[in-house]
Each structure stands twice: as structure tokens, then as C-alpha cells.
C-alpha positions in Angstrom: 52.0 22.8 -31.0 49.2 24.4 -28.9 46.1 22.5 -28.1 43.0 24.1 -29.5 40.2 24.1 -26.8 37.6 25.0 -29.4 38.4 22.0 -31.4 38.4 19.7 -28.3 35.0 21.2 -27.3 33.5 20.7 -30.8 34.7 17.1 -30.9 33.3 16.4 -27.4 29.9 18.0 -28.4 29.8 15.7 -31.5 30.4 12.7 -29.3 27.7 13.7 -26.8 25.2 14.3 -29.7 25.9 10.7 -31.2 25.5 9.1 -27.8 22.2 11.2 -27.2 20.8 9.9 -30.4 21.7 6.3 -29.6 20.4 6.5 -26.0 17.1 8.1 -27.2 16.6 5.1 -29.6 17.3 2.7 -26.8 14.9 4.5 -24.5 12.2 4.3 -27.2 12.8 0.6 -27.6 12.7 -0.1 -23.8 9.5 1.9 -23.4 7.8 -0.1 -26.2 8.7 -3.2 -24.2 7.2 -1.9 -21.0 3.5 -2.5 -21.9 1.6 -1.9 -19.7 3.9 1.1 -18.7 4.3 1.6 -15.0 2.0 4.1 -13.2 3.7 6.9 -11.3 3.3 6.4 -7.6 0.5 8.7 -6.2 -0.7 9.7 -9.6 -2.8 6.9 -11.1 -3.5 8.6 -14.4 0.2 9.3 -15.0 2.4 6.7 -16.8 6.0 7.5 -15.9 9.2 6.0 -14.3 11.0 8.5 -12.0 14.6 9.0 -13.0 16.0 9.3 -9.5 19.5 9.6 -8.3 20.6 12.1 -10.8 22.1 15.4 -9.7 20.7 18.1 -11.9 19.9 21.7 -12.0 18.5 23.0 -8.7 15.5 24.3 -10.8 14.8 21.0 -12.3 12.0 19.1 -10.6 11.1 15.4 -10.9 12.5 14.0 -14.0 10.6 10.9 -15.5 10.7 8.6 -18.4 7.4 8.6 -20.3 5.8 5.7 -22.1 6.9 7.2 -25.3 10.5 6.9 -24.4 11.1 10.6 -23.9 12.3 12.4 -20.7 10.0 14.9 -19.0 9.8 17.0 -15.9 6.8 15.8 -14.0 4.7 18.5 -12.2 2.3 17.0 -9.7 -0.9 18.9 -8.8 -3.4 18.1 -6.2 -7.0 18.4 -7.5 -9.0 20.4 -5.0 -12.3 18.8 -6.4 -11.0 15.4 -5.7 -10.3 16.3 -2.1 -13.6 18.0 -1.6 -15.3 14.9 -3.1 -14.0 12.8 -0.2 -10.8 11.3 -1.6 -9.5 9.0 1.1 -5.8 10.2 0.7 -4.6 13.3 -0.9 -1.9 11.4 -2.7 -4.6 9.6 -4.7 -5.9 13.0 -5.8 -2.7 14.0 -7.6 -2.5 14.5 -11.3 0.7 14.6 -13.1 1.5 17.1 -15.9 4.5 16.3 -18.0 6.8 19.0 -19.4 9.2 18.2 -22.2 12.9 18.7 -21.2 13.8 20.8 -24.1 16.6 22.7 -22.3 18.9 19.7 -21.6 22.4 19.9 -23.2 23.6 16.8 -24.9 25.8 16.0 -21.9 22.9 16.4 -19.5 20.6 14.3 -21.5 23.2 11.5 -21.6 23.3 11.5 -17.8 19.5 11.4 -17.4 19.0 9.0 -20.3 21.6 6.5 -19.0 19.8 6.4 -15.6 16.4 6.1 -17.2 17.7 3.2 -19.3 19.1 1.4 -16.2 15.6 1.7 -14.6 13.8 0.6 -17.7 16.1 -2.4 -18.1 15.5 -3.3 -14.4 11.7 -3.2 -15.0 12.0 -5.3 -18.1 14.1 -7.9 -16.3 11.6 -7.9 -13.3 8.9 -8.8 -15.9 10.8 -11.5 -17.7 
């Protein structure tokens, strides 16, 4: 009897989809518990936790967990007006713009979400 690779792939994708759904629910719950939500370092108007330590696509920038429990790519921009107005440090003049990560496969989402959940749980424990 030959093994059907398409069947195995379909079963694996179904497992990843179930895990993605469950992790998304847990991320939302953890984010609700993190009030006030942490501010992203260097961007005082951006609420986000950096999801570091994950090897992703070389085109993917800084992945963060947002206060709504979703994963985003954070794009930081330095505001020239703030620098011209005499901001003491350029890092304080950064604004973060979050872009929804819509192109993640279920497998990629599971990897990022697992790390984001670890970080959120660590922050919850720190506050307990």
C-alpha cells in the first residue's frame, strides 16, 4: 500500500488550522489580561510586545503581539517634525505602524503565536 502524500499534507494542514484557531483564542485572552498593555520600546504611542527569537522570512520585519491579541509586523518611522522640534533622542520620536500579517501559513502562524504566547504569559506572571 502506497502512502498518499496529498492525504498526509491535507491532514497536517487541518491540524495546523485547529492549532492556529486555539492559539489565536489564547493570545486574545492573554492580551485582555495585560491591561495596561506594554508600550513598545522607543515608540511611546505603540502598544506591542516584540515576538523575538523566531526565524521567519527574510522579508519579514519586526513581528509583534498587539493589544488586541493579533500578530502584526511593526514598521517604525522617525518623525522628522519631532526631531526638528528638539526631541532629545531620535528613538523617542519614533512612531510605530502595525501591518496585519495576512500572509502567514497556518504553520508559520503557530510558530509566531507560540512565541508570542510565551512572552505574554511571562508578562502576566511578572505582574502577578
